C-alpha positions as CSV (number, residue, x, y, z in Angstrom):
1,X,175.3,53.9,154.6
2,X,175.6,56.4,157.5
3,X,171.9,55.8,158.1
4,X,172.2,52.1,158.2
5,X,175.1,52.1,160.6
6,X,172.7,53.7,163.1
7,X,170.5,50.6,163.5
8,X,171.2,47.4,165.2
9,X,170.6,44.3,163.0
10,X,169.2,41.4,165.2
11,X,170.0,37.8,164.5
12,X,167.5,36.0,162.3
13,X,164.8,34.9,162.2
14,X,163.0,38.3,161.7
15,X,159.4,37.1,161.2
16,X,157.2,37.7,164.1
17,X,153.8,36.8,165.1
18,X,151.1,38.1,167.4
19,X,151.4,35.2,169.8
20,X,153.0,35.6,173.3
21,X,153.9,33.2,176.0
22,X,150.7,33.9,177.9
23,X,148.5,33.5,174.8
24,X,150.2,30.1,174.0
25,X,149.8,29.0,177.7
26,X,146.0,29.9,177.6
27,X,145.7,27.9,174.5
28,X,147.1,24.9,176.4
29,X,144.8,25.5,179.3
30,X,141.8,25.6,177.0
31,X,142.9,22.4,175.4
32,X,143.2,20.8,178.9
33,X,139.5,21.6,179.8
34,X,138.1,18.7,178.1
35,X,140.4,16.3,180.2
36,X,139.5,18.1,183.3
37,X,135.9,17.8,182.7
38,X,136.1,14.2,182.0
39,X,138.1,13.8,185.1
40,X,135.4,15.4,187.2
41,X,132.6,13.5,185.5
42,X,134.2,10.1,186.2
43,X,136.0,10.8,189.5
44,X,134.0,13.5,191.2
45,X,134.8,16.9,192.7
46,X,137.5,15.7,194.7
47,X,139.5,15.3,191.6
48,X,138.9,18.9,190.7
49,X,140.0,19.8,194.2
50,X,143.4,18.0,193.7
51,X,144.0,19.8,190.3
52,X,143.0,23.2,191.9
53,X,145.5,22.5,194.9
54,X,148.3,21.4,192.4
55,X,147.6,24.6,190.2
56,X,147.6,26.9,193.1
57,X,150.6,25.4,194.6
58,X,152.6,25.8,191.4
59,X,151.6,29.4,190.9
60,X,152.5,30.3,194.5
61,X,155.8,28.5,194.3
62,X,156.9,30.5,191.4
63,X,156.0,33.8,192.9
64,X,157.6,33.1,196.3
65,X,160.6,32.0,194.4
66,X,160.7,35.2,192.6
67,X,160.1,37.1,195.8
68,X,162.9,35.3,197.6
69,X,165.3,36.1,194.7
70,X,164.0,39.7,194.4
71,X,162.8,39.1,190.9
72,X,159.5,40.5,189.5
73,X,156.4,38.4,189.6
74,X,155.6,36.4,186.5
75,X,152.0,36.0,185.1
76,X,152.8,34.1,181.9
77,X,150.4,31.3,183.0
78,X,153.2,28.7,182.4
79,X,153.0,27.7,186.2
80,X,149.2,27.2,185.8
81,X,149.9,24.9,182.8
82,X,152.3,22.8,184.8
83,X,149.9,22.7,187.7
84,X,147.0,21.5,185.7
85,X,148.9,18.9,183.8
86,X,150.5,17.5,186.9
87,X,147.2,17.6,188.8
88,X,145.5,15.5,185.9
89,X,148.5,13.0,186.2
90,X,147.5,12.3,189.9
91,X,145.2,9.4,191.1
92,X,141.7,10.5,191.7
93,X,141.9,9.9,195.5
94,X,145.5,11.0,196.3
95,X,145.8,12.8,199.7
96,X,146.0,16.6,199.6
97,X,149.6,16.8,200.3
98,X,150.7,14.9,197.1
99,X,149.8,17.9,194.7
100,X,151.6,20.3,197.2
101,X,154.7,18.3,197.2
102,X,154.5,17.6,193.5
103,X,153.8,21.2,192.8
104,X,156.8,22.5,194.6
105,X,159.0,20.0,193.2
106,X,158.0,20.7,189.7
107,X,158.4,24.5,190.0
108,X,161.3,25.1,192.3
109,X,163.6,22.3,191.7
110,X,162.9,21.5,188.0
111,X,162.0,24.9,186.6
112,X,163.1,28.0,188.7
113,X,166.5,26.7,189.9
114,X,167.5,26.2,186.3
115,X,166.5,29.7,185.3
116,X,162.9,29.6,184.9
117,X,160.6,29.4,181.7
118,X,162.4,27.9,178.7
119,X,165.6,27.0,180.8
120,X,164.4,23.8,182.6
121,X,166.2,20.7,181.5
122,X,163.1,18.4,181.5
123,X,159.2,18.8,181.5
124,X,158.5,19.8,185.1
125,X,155.2,17.9,185.2
126,X,156.7,14.7,183.9
127,X,159.7,14.9,186.2
128,X,157.5,15.6,189.3
129,X,155.3,12.7,188.4
130,X,158.4,10.4,188.3
131,X,159.5,11.7,191.7
132,X,156.1,11.2,193.2
133,X,156.0,7.7,191.8
134,X,159.2,6.7,193.3
135,X,158.6,8.5,196.6
136,X,155.0,7.5,197.1
137,X,154.6,4.4,195.1
138,X,151.6,3.0,196.9
139,X,149.7,6.2,196.6
140,X,150.5,7.0,193.1
141,X,149.6,3.5,192.0
142,X,146.2,3.3,193.9
143,X,143.4,3.8,191.5
144,X,139.6,4.0,191.9
145,X,136.9,2.8,189.4
146,X,135.2,5.5,187.3
147,X,131.7,6.3,188.4
148,X,130.1,8.8,186.3
149,X,127.5,11.1,187.9
150,X,128.9,10.4,191.5
151,X,130.4,14.0,191.8
152,X,130.7,13.9,195.5
153,X,132.8,10.7,195.2
154,X,131.0,8.8,197.9
155,X,131.4,5.1,198.2
156,X,134.2,4.8,195.7
157,X,135.5,1.5,194.8
158,X,139.2,0.5,194.1
159,X,139.7,0.0,190.4
160,X,142.7,-1.3,188.4
161,X,143.8,0.2,185.2
162,X,144.1,-2.1,182.0
163,X,148.0,-1.7,182.4
164,X,147.9,-3.2,185.9
165,X,144.8,-5.4,185.9
166,X,144.2,-6.5,182.3
167,X,140.7,-7.0,181.1
168,X,139.4,-7.0,184.7
169,X,139.7,-3.2,184.6
170,X,136.7,-3.0,182.3
171,X,133.0,-3.6,182.5
172,X,132.0,-6.9,180.5
173,X,129.2,-4.9,178.8
174,X,129.4,-1.3,177.8
175,X,127.0,0.7,175.7
176,X,125.5,-2.5,174.2
177,X,128.9,-4.1,173.4
178,X,130.8,-6.8,175.0
179,X,134.3,-8.4,174.8
180,X,137.2,-6.8,173.1
181,X,135.3,-3.8,171.5
182,X,133.5,-3.0,174.8
183,X,137.0,-2.7,176.3
184,X,138.2,-0.4,173.6
185,X,135.2,1.8,173.8
186,X,135.5,2.2,177.5
187,X,139.2,3.1,177.0
188,X,138.3,5.6,174.4
189,X,135.5,7.3,176.5
190,X,137.4,7.0,179.7
191,X,135.2,5.0,181.9
192,X,138.0,3.0,183.5
193,X,140.5,3.4,186.3
194,X,143.5,5.7,185.9
195,X,144.8,9.2,186.8
196,X,142.4,12.0,186.7
197,X,142.9,13.4,183.1
198,X,144.3,10.5,181.2
199,X,141.5,8.0,180.9
200,X,139.4,9.7,178.4
201,X,141.1,9.4,175.0
202,X,138.3,11.4,173.3
203,X,139.0,14.4,175.6
204,X,142.7,14.3,174.8
205,X,142.1,14.1,171.1
206,X,139.8,17.1,171.5
207,X,142.7,19.0,173.1
208,X,145.1,17.9,170.4
209,X,142.8,19.1,167.5
210,X,142.6,22.5,169.1
211,X,146.2,22.8,169.6
212,X,147.0,21.8,166.1
213,X,144.4,24.2,164.7
214,X,146.0,27.0,166.9
215,X,149.4,25.7,165.7
216,X,150.6,25.6,169.3
217,X,152.3,22.2,169.0
218,X,153.9,20.3,166.3
219,X,151.7,17.6,165.3
220,X,154.7,15.3,164.3
221,X,155.6,14.6,167.9
222,X,152.2,13.0,169.0
223,X,151.7,11.2,165.7
224,X,155.1,9.6,165.4
225,X,155.1,8.8,169.2
226,X,151.7,7.0,168.8
227,X,152.9,5.1,165.6
228,X,156.1,3.9,167.2
229,X,154.4,2.8,170.3
230,X,152.0,0.8,168.2
231,X,154.9,-1.0,166.4
232,X,156.6,-1.7,169.7
233,X,153.4,-3.2,171.0
234,X,153.2,-5.5,168.1
235,X,156.9,-6.6,168.6
236,X,156.8,-6.9,172.5
237,X,153.4,-8.4,172.9
238,X,153.0,-10.3,169.7
239,X,149.3,-9.3,169.5
240,X,147.4,-7.1,167.2
241,X,144.5,-6.8,169.6
242,X,146.7,-5.4,172.2
243,X,147.7,-2.2,170.1
244,X,144.5,-0.1,170.6
245,X,144.3,-1.1,174.4
246,X,147.7,-0.2,175.0
247,X,147.4,3.1,173.2
248,X,144.3,4.1,174.7
249,X,145.3,3.1,178.2
250,X,147.5,4.8,180.7
251,X,148.9,8.4,179.9
252,X,150.4,7.6,176.5
253,X,148.0,10.0,174.6
254,X,147.9,12.6,177.3
255,X,151.7,12.7,177.6
256,X,152.2,12.6,173.7
257,X,149.9,15.7,173.5
258,X,150.5,17.8,176.5
259,X,154.0,16.7,177.9
260,X,156.1,15.6,175.0
261,X,155.4,18.7,172.9
262,X,156.8,21.2,175.5
263,X,158.8,23.9,173.7
264,X,161.6,24.1,176.2
265,X,162.3,20.3,176.3
266,X,161.6,19.2,172.8
267,X,164.1,19.5,169.8
268,X,164.3,22.8,167.9
269,X,164.5,21.1,164.5
270,X,161.7,19.4,162.7
271,X,163.2,16.0,161.9
272,X,164.9,15.9,165.2
273,X,161.4,15.9,166.7
274,X,160.6,12.9,164.7
275,X,163.7,11.1,166.2
276,X,162.7,12.3,169.6
277,X,159.1,10.9,169.2
278,X,160.6,7.6,168.0
279,X,162.7,7.3,171.2
280,X,159.6,8.2,173.3
281,X,157.4,5.3,171.7
282,X,160.4,2.8,172.1
283,X,161.0,3.6,175.8
284,X,157.4,3.7,176.8
285,X,156.5,0.3,175.6
286,X,159.8,-1.3,176.8
287,X,159.2,0.1,180.2
288,X,155.5,-1.1,180.1
289,X,156.5,-4.6,178.9
290,X,159.6,-5.3,181.0
291,X,159.7,-2.8,183.7
292,X,158.7,-2.9,187.4
293,X,155.9,-0.3,186.8
294,X,152.9,-0.8,184.4
295,X,153.2,2.8,183.2
296,X,156.3,4.3,181.5
297,X,155.2,7.6,179.7
298,X,156.6,10.1,182.2
299,X,159.9,8.2,182.7
300,X,160.3,8.0,178.9
301,X,159.6,11.7,178.6
302,X,162.2,12.5,181.2
303,X,164.9,10.3,179.5
304,X,164.3,11.6,176.2
305,X,164.3,15.3,177.4
306,X,167.9,14.7,178.6
307,X,168.9,13.7,175.1
308,X,167.4,16.9,173.4
309,X,170.6,19.1,173.9
310,X,172.7,16.6,172.3
311,X,170.3,16.4,169.3
312,X,170.2,20.1,168.9
313,X,173.9,20.4,169.0
314,X,174.9,17.6,166.7
315,X,172.1,16.8,164.4
316,X,171.6,20.1,162.5
317,X,169.5,20.7,159.6
318,X,170.9,21.4,156.1
319,X,170.9,25.1,155.5
320,X,169.7,26.4,152.0
321,X,172.6,26.4,149.6
322,X,174.8,24.4,151.9
323,X,177.3,22.3,150.1
324,X,179.9,19.6,150.8
325,X,183.6,20.1,150.5
326,X,183.4,18.9,146.9
327,X,180.9,21.7,146.2
328,X,177.9,19.4,145.8
329,X,174.5,20.2,147.5
330,X,174.7,18.6,151.0
331,X,172.3,15.6,151.3
332,X,169.4,15.9,153.7
333,X,170.1,12.6,155.3
334,X,168.1,13.3,158.4
335,X,165.1,14.4,156.6
336,X,164.8,11.4,154.4
337,X,165.9,8.9,156.9
338,X,163.0,9.9,159.3
339,X,160.6,9.9,156.5
340,X,161.7,6.6,155.6
341,X,161.5,5.3,159.1
342,X,158.0,6.5,159.5
343,X,157.0,5.0,156.2
344,X,158.6,1.7,157.2
345,X,156.7,1.6,160.5
346,X,153.4,2.5,159.0
347,X,153.9,-0.2,156.3
348,X,154.9,-2.8,158.9
349,X,151.8,-2.2,160.9
350,X,149.5,-2.4,157.6
351,X,151.0,-5.8,156.9
352,X,151.4,-7.3,160.3
353,X,148.2,-6.3,162.0
354,X,146.0,-8.3,159.6
355,X,148.2,-11.3,159.6
356,X,148.2,-11.5,163.4
357,X,144.6,-10.7,163.8
358,X,143.7,-13.7,161.6
359,X,145.8,-16.1,163.7
360,X,144.0,-18.0,166.6
361,X,145.0,-17.3,170.1
362,X,147.3,-19.8,171.5
363,X,147.0,-21.2,175.0
364,X,149.8,-22.8,176.9
365,X,148.0,-24.5,179.8
366,X,144.4,-24.9,178.8
367,X,143.8,-28.4,177.6
368,X,139.9,-28.6,177.3
369,X,136.8,-26.8,178.5
370,X,133.1,-27.4,178.7
371,X,129.9,-26.3,180.2
372,X,128.5,-28.6,182.9
373,X,124.9,-29.6,183.3
374,X,124.5,-26.9,186.0
375,X,125.8,-24.2,183.7
376,X,129.2,-23.9,185.3
377,X,132.4,-23.5,183.3
378,X,134.8,-26.5,183.7
379,X,138.3,-26.0,182.4
380,X,141.1,-28.6,182.4
381,X,144.5,-27.0,182.9
382,X,147.9,-28.5,183.1
383,X,151.6,-28.0,182.4
384,X,155.2,-28.9,183.2
385,X,157.2,-26.9,185.5
386,X,160.7,-26.8,187.0
387,X,160.0,-27.1,190.8
388,X,163.3,-27.4,192.6
389,X,165.6,-29.5,190.6
390,X,162.9,-31.6,189.0
391,X,160.4,-31.1,186.1
392,X,157.0,-31.9,187.4
393,X,153.7,-32.2,185.6
394,X,150.8,-30.5,187.2
395,X,147.0,-30.8,186.0
396,X,143.8,-29.6,187.6
397,X,140.2,-29.2,186.9
398,X,138.8,-25.9,187.6
399,X,135.0,-25.1,188.0
400,X,134.0,-21.4,187.6
401,X,130.8,-20.0,188.7
402,X,129.1,-18.3,185.5
403,X,127.3,-15.7,187.6
404,X,129.9,-14.4,189.9
405,X,133.1,-15.6,187.7
406,X,134.6,-16.9,190.9
407,X,136.4,-20.3,191.2
408,X,134.0,-22.7,193.0
409,X,136.2,-25.7,193.0
410,X,139.8,-26.8,191.9
411,X,140.5,-30.6,191.7
412,X,144.0,-31.9,191.3
413,X,144.1,-34.4,188.3
414,X,148.0,-35.1,188.3
415,X,150.5,-33.9,190.9
416,X,154.1,-35.2,191.0
417,X,154.3,-33.8,194.4
418,X,157.8,-34.5,195.6
419,X,156.5,-33.2,198.9
420,X,155.1,-30.0,197.7
421,X,151.4,-29.6,196.8
422,X,149.6,-26.4,195.7
423,X,147.4,-24.7,198.4
424,X,144.2,-24.9,196.4
425,X,142.3,-23.1,199.2
426,X,144.4,-19.9,198.5
427,X,142.4,-19.5,195.1
428,X,138.9,-21.1,195.6
429,X,136.3,-18.4,195.8
430,X,138.4,-15.7,194.0
431,X,137.9,-13.7,190.8
432,X,140.5,-13.5,188.1
433,X,141.4,-9.9,189.3
434,X,141.8,-11.1,192.9
435,X,144.1,-13.8,191.7
436,X,146.0,-11.5,189.4
437,X,146.7,-9.4,192.4
438,X,148.0,-11.9,194.7
439,X,151.8,-11.4,195.4
440,X,152.3,-13.5,198.4
441,X,152.1,-17.0,197.4
442,X,154.0,-18.7,200.1
443,X,152.2,-21.3,201.7
444,X,155.1,-22.2,204.3
445,X,158.7,-21.6,204.4
446,X,159.4,-24.0,201.6
447,X,160.6,-22.3,198.3
448,X,159.1,-25.0,196.1
449,X,155.8,-24.6,197.6
450,X,155.8,-20.8,196.5
451,X,156.8,-22.1,193.0
452,X,154.0,-24.6,192.9
453,X,151.4,-22.0,193.9
454,X,152.8,-19.5,191.2
455,X,152.6,-22.1,188.7
456,X,149.0,-22.8,189.6
457,X,148.3,-18.9,189.5
458,X,149.5,-18.8,186.0
459,X,147.4,-21.7,184.8
460,X,144.3,-20.3,186.5
461,X,144.8,-16.9,184.8
462,X,144.9,-18.4,181.5
463,X,141.8,-20.6,182.3
464,X,139.8,-17.4,183.1
465,X,141.1,-15.8,179.8
466,X,139.9,-18.9,177.8
467,X,136.5,-18.8,179.3
468,X,136.1,-15.1,178.5
469,X,137.5,-15.2,175.0
470,X,136.3,-18.5,173.7
471,X,133.0,-19.3,175.8
472,X,131.6,-15.8,176.4
473,X,132.1,-16.0,180.3
474,X,131.7,-12.9,182.2
475,X,129.9,-11.0,179.5
């Protein structure tokens, strides 16, 4: 006993491993390489420069903060991981100062001021992206079209993401496929607009497999996040075909693999991580469907990061041999409830997706459509709208050029004007994406004129969708 008293007994757990913080961070950097490579291929060397600036800023910010605080320099590579992740979350043509501001914010304000590695209250990269989105909304939402092979990034064209521009973000024909599956294939391979590292789902999945093999992350968080998001898309959009496009678009997969799994800001206990991932999926889709911004991954991660301390404090696992006051084994409620929730979500998808996929698409405004003798698409659209204090019926015949997919003519069939008529010239000559991007629809100072033009805009967008889905237009 005398010999034992000379030793200090540390708190459990006592099992160790050969892994270190630096080794773990190097694994994450390796897993990020496919995303970085895809970003350079699709968006050019300037995208690589942005990631390099962001990474260097994060590393230097950490060292300068340590120098100011008279602390030793740190070389655990965590700042490099934050820099690469944040850099891959930036638009491909962001100005050079955006990664500098974002890097300083992520490291100094989110990480170091709260004590450094492991003590930050939220994921630094996700929080910095939310900050940049709020401070530089125009810049952070300006995307360019993917252009494989254009490494110098010359003559880049603006390009929408699927979340902001719908199907117009995709090429009508891709690798021999057209229509819906062409869109899915483009999203999977990454040839579409978006942030530098988020567009290529294949690259993200490659990183996910590597991290799981190396046991760096808990696979439950990404898996349950994606499962929950799929169920929420089905609920919010009422469309089975929307599920794959939503999951493969934006930063959902990238955030699920590289940001939501952060050790410091995800729950300690296994089934709390499942609950955490469910919250991420719910918030992400709610923000996408009903929020002001088309993307919601970073904000969802930030919000759920703030709930993690409460989960770790109040939702505790059942210890081995733990009993109730009556002496019975304590039931593992959290364990079985999370398993049951995941099973119920998977079952609901298995049942609902085939049912919804078999249902024909419903159109609110399209009344009929045909191909003219000249080969043009002619669509009759109409509907009843509340304009001012009166319900008014509006009907138009729209002609779409099959080669350019631009509106060549709009003829009013029925307009109960009450003094307000739609400004047809605003829409003639435009494509679907151009009409979808129109925000100023005020023809004059009259409110009802704006409402009339908005009603026509909605009908025209549906007319384009009908031509593409049902008549093969634009393929």
